[in-house]
N, C-alpha and C positions, 0 to 999 in steps of 0.2 A: 395399521399399525400393530407392533409388536406390543404384547403385555409381558413380556418376562422381566421387566423391571418392576413390576407391581406384583408378581406372582411368587417371587422369591426375594428373602434379603440379598442383595448384592454389593460389594464393596470392589474397587478396582484398584490393584497395584502396579508400580510403574517398574520396579527393580525388586529381585527377591533380598536385598538388603535394605529396603524401605521399613521404616517402623510404624509409618501411617499409610492410610489409604483413602480414597475419596467414596462416599456414598453413592451408588448409581441410581437408586430407586426414585421415580417421580414423586415429589413431595417431601422427599426424606424419610425417616424411619423413627419410630418411637422409642423411648427407655424400654429396656427390656427385650428389645429385637435380639434373636439369635440367629447368628449365621451358620452357614454349612461348617465353616472351619471351627466351630465352636465359640467364638467371640460373642460377646454378649453385650450391647449398648448399655452404658450407665447412665446416659441421658439421651433426649431426643439429638439427632444429628440431621440438619437440612442436607437436601441433594447438592451433591457436588463438594460438600465440605469433608474435612478430614478426621476419619476416627483413630485413636491410639491402637496399633496392633500388639503392643507389649506396654509394661509398665515404663513410663520415661522419668527418670529422676530429676530433680530441680538442677539447672546447669546442663543436663544431658541434651546430646543432638536430637533434633527432630529432622529424619531424613525422607526425602522425596525424589524420586529418579536418581536415586544414589547419590543426592547431592544434599548438603547439609542446608536446610532452608532456614533454620533457627535453632535457639536453644530455649529450653523449657525455664520460664519463669518460676514455676513451683512444680512438684510433683504432677504428673499426669499418670491417672491410671488407664490402664487397659480398657478399652471399648467407651472412653470419653472423646468427647468433642475437641478437637484441637483446633482452635482458631487464633487470629492474630493477636489479641489481648494476652494469649499465655505465652507468646514467643518474644525473644529478643532477636532482632536481627543480624545476621553475621556482617562483619564490615566488609566494604567492597575490597574485591581483587586489586590488587596493586599491578600496574602497568608495566612493570620491570619482571625480568627473571620468567617470561612468558614462555611456552613451549612454542617453538617457532618452526612451521610447515613439518611438523614430525609425521602427519599422519600421510601414511603414502598408498592409498588404495590401489588395487588393481585395476587396470582400464577397463570400462564396460564396454561390451559390444554395441555398436552405434545402433539406434533405433530408426531402420529406414522405411521408405514407403507410405509415410503420413504426410499428408498435404491439406492446404485449405485455399479458398479463393479469397485474393486480398488485392489491394489497389499498389502497384509497384510505382516508387516514386522515381524522380531522376536522380537523385543523390543514392539509390540502392536500397533504401528503406522500404518497408511495405506498411500499408495502413490496413486495419481493419474496417474502418470506416471511411466515409468520402464526406467530409464535414468543412464548411466554412467557418474559420474561425476569426472573430474580429478582436484584434487585441486593443489594449488600451493603456496608454501611458500615464494614466492618473486616475483616482477614483472619481475625480469631478465631473467626467464624461459619461459617467455611469449610467445616470438615468437618461440622457438623451441617446446613447448606445442601447439601452434596454427597448425604449419606444421604438427605435429603428429595426431592432431586431424582431420584434413583435410583429412591425409592418412585413417585414421581409418573409417571414414565415407564413403569413396568411396572404400575401399579394405577390410574392416571386416564386418561392420554394415548389407551389404546384407547378410552376413550368418548366422546373427541372428535377424531373423524376428520380435521377440517379444520383441526387445529392442527398444525403441521409438528412442534414440539419445544419443549422445555422446557430454558433454559439460565440456569446460576448466573453471574453476572457477579462472577467472582472475581478479588480483585487483592492487592495487599499495603500498601495504604495504609489509614489511618484512625485510628491511634493510635501513640504514640512518635514523632510528627513534631512538626515548629514549625507548627502548625495555622493560626497568625495571622502567620505570615511572608509577606511580599508576594508571593512566587511559589507560595506554596500554593494560591493561586487556579487555578494550571493544573489539578492533578491533581483538584480538587474539582468544577470545571467540566466536566473531562474526564469523571468518572464520571457526573456529572449528565446531560450530553448523549448519553452512551451508552446510558442509560436511556430516554431519550426517542426512540431510533433508530425511524426508518420500520417497521422489520421486525417491531417489536413493540407496533404497534396502539395506542399511546397508553395501555396498560394498566402501570401502576407499582406493583410490590412490592417490598418493603424488608425485610430481614431485618438487624437491629441486635442487637448485645450488650447495649448500655445504658449502659457506662461509658466508650465510647470517645470519643476527642475529636471525630470527625466525626460529631456527632449527625445523626441523619435530618432534622431540620427545617434542619439548615445545608446539608446535601446537596441537599435539594428544598425550598426556601423558600416560603411562599405565594407563588401565581402561576405557579409552576414546570409544574405538571401541568394540562394544558387540561380542561376540563368537557366530556365527551363526552357523557353522558348523565345520569340523575337518580342515579347510584349515588353512595353514602356522602355525600349533601349533607345530612344532617340539619338542623344548626343554622346552616348557611352559605348566603348569598344565592343565587338562581337565577343569578347572572352571576359567581359565583365558581368558583376552579377546583376541583377534586377533591379529595378529602380524602387525605391521604397514608395509605396502606395499609402499616402496620409491624408486624412479628412481633419483639418485644421479646425476646430468650432470658433477660435476666434480670427479667423480669416476675414477680410473685409468684405470678401463676396457672398458672406453669410448675412442675411437680412431676416431676421426673426429665427424662432424656433424650428417651423416646418422649413426653411431653408435649410437648416442644418440636416435635418432629418433626410430631406430629398437628396443631399449629397451623399450621404451614407448609403441610400438605397441605389443610386446610379452607381457608384463604385462596387458596392457589393455584386450587382448584376453581372459586371464584367467576370469577376472572379466565379460566380455561379455558372456562367456559360464554360467555362475551361473545365470547371471540376465535373461538372455534367457530361463533358466529352470522355471522361475516364470509364474504364470498364474493369472490371474484376478479371484477374487470371489465377490459373493454378500456380501455386508457390510451395515449397517445401516447408514442411513444419519448423523448420530452422530458422524461418523468417517470423517467429514469435518473439516478442520482447515482452515478457511478463511481469508484472510487480504482484509481489505477495504481502498481504498487511493482515493485521488483526485488529479488531476493536470491540469494546463491551465484552472482554474477555472473561472466562470462567474458568474453572478447574478442568472442564472438559476441554478446553482448548486444546491442551497438549496431550488429551490422551484420543480424541477422536479427529476434529477439523483439521488442524496443523499439521499431526502425522500423515494424514491422507494427502494433505498439499505438498508435504516433504517427500511423499513417494511420487507424487505428480510432479515435483520439481526435478527430481531426477530422471525421469522420463523425458522431460524436456531438454535436459541437459546431453541426455543420450540421443536426442533427435537434432541435436546441435542449436537447439533455440538459446534464447537469453533470459535468465530469471533474475529479477533482484528482489533480495530481503532487506529489512531496514530498521529503523526504528532505535538509534543509539541506547536509551535509557533501558530499552527492554531487552537488550543482550548484552549490555555492559557488565552484568554480573556472571555471563558465561564467555566472558572475553578469552579464556584459555581455551575453549572449545573451538573458538572459531581461529585463533592464531596459529593452532596445532594443525586446521585443515586448511591453512592456506597454501597455494601451489607453489608458492616462491617465498623466501624469505623479504623481498620487497613487497608483497600483498600483505604479509602479516604486519610488516613495519607501517604500512599505510593505513591499517585500521587501527592500530595503537595511536597513530598522530592523530586520527579522526576522533578516537575516543579520549585523547586527553585534551584535545581543544575543545570538545563538548564539555570535559570536566571543569575546564577552567571558566568557561560560559556560564554554567550552572553555578558556579563558585562566586563568580561576580554579584549575582543574584541571590545569593546566601540560599539556595533552594537545596534541601535535602533529597536526596535519592529516594528516600520513601514517599515522596510525594507524588511519584508516578502510578501508584496503586490507587485506583477510585473507589469510591464508596461501592460502586456497581460490581467493580472487580471483587472487593471482598465479601459481598453479598453472594457472589457466584462462588466463593470458596477459597480464592488467592489471598493469601496471609500478608504476602510481602511482595516486592520487586524480585526477590531471588527466586521465588515459586515461579512466579510470572513468566521471568527471564527464560526458566528451563522449559516452559511448555511455548513460548514464542519462538525458540531457536529451532526447533524440529521443522517448521515450515521451510528451513533451508535444505531439508533432505541430508544427503550424505557424501555429496559433491564435492570435489575441492573447490575452495573459493578463489577464481581467477582473476579477480580484480574488484577494485575500491572505486565508487563514484561519489566524488564530494558535493557537497550540498549545491544543486543548481546547474552542475556539470552534465553534459549528455554521456551517456555510455558509448564506448568507443570499441568494445570487446564482447563477444560472444561467452557462452557459459554461464556459471553461476557467480553473480556479482554481490557485493555489499554496498549499498547505496545508504550514506550516513545521512539519515534525516532524523529529526526530533521524532518523539512518539505520538504526537497529535495526529488525529486520524487524517485531517483537514491538510495539515502540512506535509504530512508523509506522502499522501496523495499527489499533492500538487509537486513536490520535488521528483516524486517517481514519473510523472507526467513531461517534466524537463528532461529527465532521464533517457526519454525517447521510449516508452510503453505504448504498447497498441492492444494490450489486456490486463485487466487488474482482477485478481482474486482478492476476497474479502471475507475473513471468518470471523462469526460473533457467536456469543455463548449466550450474553445478556439479552441481544438484539439490537440492532441500529440500522436506521432507512438510509445510511450512508450512500452515495452514489457519485458519480463523475459523469458530466455532460461530454467530456472529450473523448472518452472511452468507455467501452462496455465494461461493467462491473459484474462478477459472478460471486454471488453471495453464499457462503457455507455456513450452516448452521451446525453447533457443536452437539446440540441436544434435539431429540424427537420432539419433547414438548415444545421447543421454540419452533421448529420446523412445522408441527401442527397447528399453533396459534397464528403464526406469520406464513401460513402457505401461500401466501400472493406476493412473498417479499425474497423468501429464501429460494436458491436456485438448486442446492444441494443439500439433502439432509445426511450429514455424517455421524448423526447421532445414531444410525443404525448400527454403528459399530459398536457401541456401548450395549446396543440392544441385543446383540449377538446374530442380527440379519444380515450384515456385510463385514469383511474385513477391511482393513486398512487398504490393502492393494486395490481390492474392488472398488473402493469409493476413489481410490488415487485414478486408477483408468477410468473410472466415471468421469471424472473431473478433466482428465485429459482429452477424452472424446467430447466433451461437452465446449471445452475451449475450441477446438477445430470447428465445430458446427457455429459458435458464437462468432469467430473470428470471419467465418464466411459469409456473415450475413444472413445464413438459414435459419438462425434462432436468435430471438432477442431476450436478453437478461429482464428478471422484473423491473430491477431498476430503470433499465431502458423504456419497458413497457408503461411505466408510471411517470416517466420522465423526472426520476428522482434525481438531484444533483446539489451538492453542496459548493459553496462560494469557492475560489482559489483563495490559499493563503500563504503570503510569501514570508518566509524566513528571514526575519531584519533583525540580526544582531546589532546592527548599527544604531548610533543615538537619533532620537526624534528632536528637531530643533524646535 
């Protein structure tokens, strides 16, 4: 590993007009440290935290990314540590008077010739994995389903070597909720669309309790499941959709716990046989549907990992693929940057509607937007949500934003899309699954063992120190950018090529290796009864 950060004092600026920079050296730097520019630290500054490059008067602008991230609450001396306790956060940008589709970049040359080995589905989508997913209508069946899935993995899966895994789509929804409330459509369509994720091959199997509010027919109404072959079509026409396969635990045929489990195993084996007959085929890189997300962010997120992801995002868009960036509260303070990049006024207005809806949602709960920045974010040098937003947005690269995906909806177009999700890692990942991703990229500076069982998750470290310590959890070390060992472009290309390898099944991510995954969390803004 490089020793550049420890051999000489180093700070990183994002724009020539910035009056703060972040300290790059591992462990931070002590008072009295002199940089090559002549700047001298007047106090100890931790790694990734900001140092004032010039004297800032009381009430003066504190600028990073050429954006005002705060106003000084008292005079700040050049060389001082600039942290959240010294700053007053700017007011949120109004949703009126925004630039609408004003950025018109010249078309990029297409990126051709890149392929991966994927599973082609009857609906035209492509999976990166071949997984049997067992959907649950309600949390009440989770224990039984988990027991059954454990047996399926031990007893059945070895017989079907072309099936990658069996996962239970566990969640906390389905009963005890206002199922007819207007916003109940969000968790219901989320679970429905997750069940149809490309990595599941069109095989839909549901475990129901029987008495829950979210009945199977409501979750997967007629017309939802595409007819892939002649399975289960006894009394329905040849052009109808496939019959919903449901194991109901309250069914009179079940006598005892093991009877329920055996029913799940019998039905699962039918799906496993069909999945096992599938084979990978060469498909263009345009079939990738990638969700990009960050969590446990630090001040390096917007310097190394997220810019590299942004460069990779541009490569994917040039290749004709689909990329989704998300997290409403983490981009809300840069809404003007997003609406200006909208491909059309209609896309800009859709983004504004989603932001306004979420503003109202937070207002109902009297949630201040400053609550987004976590203690870990602040320990990692991020003073507030404005600064955090600037580093988060760069994951989206520079392509025009061609569409907006509302919470729980499925993406219907290619290119760069804004998926309007909450900032919570687990809810964001769940909603991106519903939108149809077949690959996930997750950047982190503080570190998190986040993973998804349903799609491969490529983890990108923002700092070399994290990559060293979590060497068997991080797939890419973007900290090499700050070390001077690699450029943003080089790490972006590395990530692009790794995506093709992972999507082809030729390489597993560390999260897959350790089988790390988080539970699905359905975004439920409707009341609980």
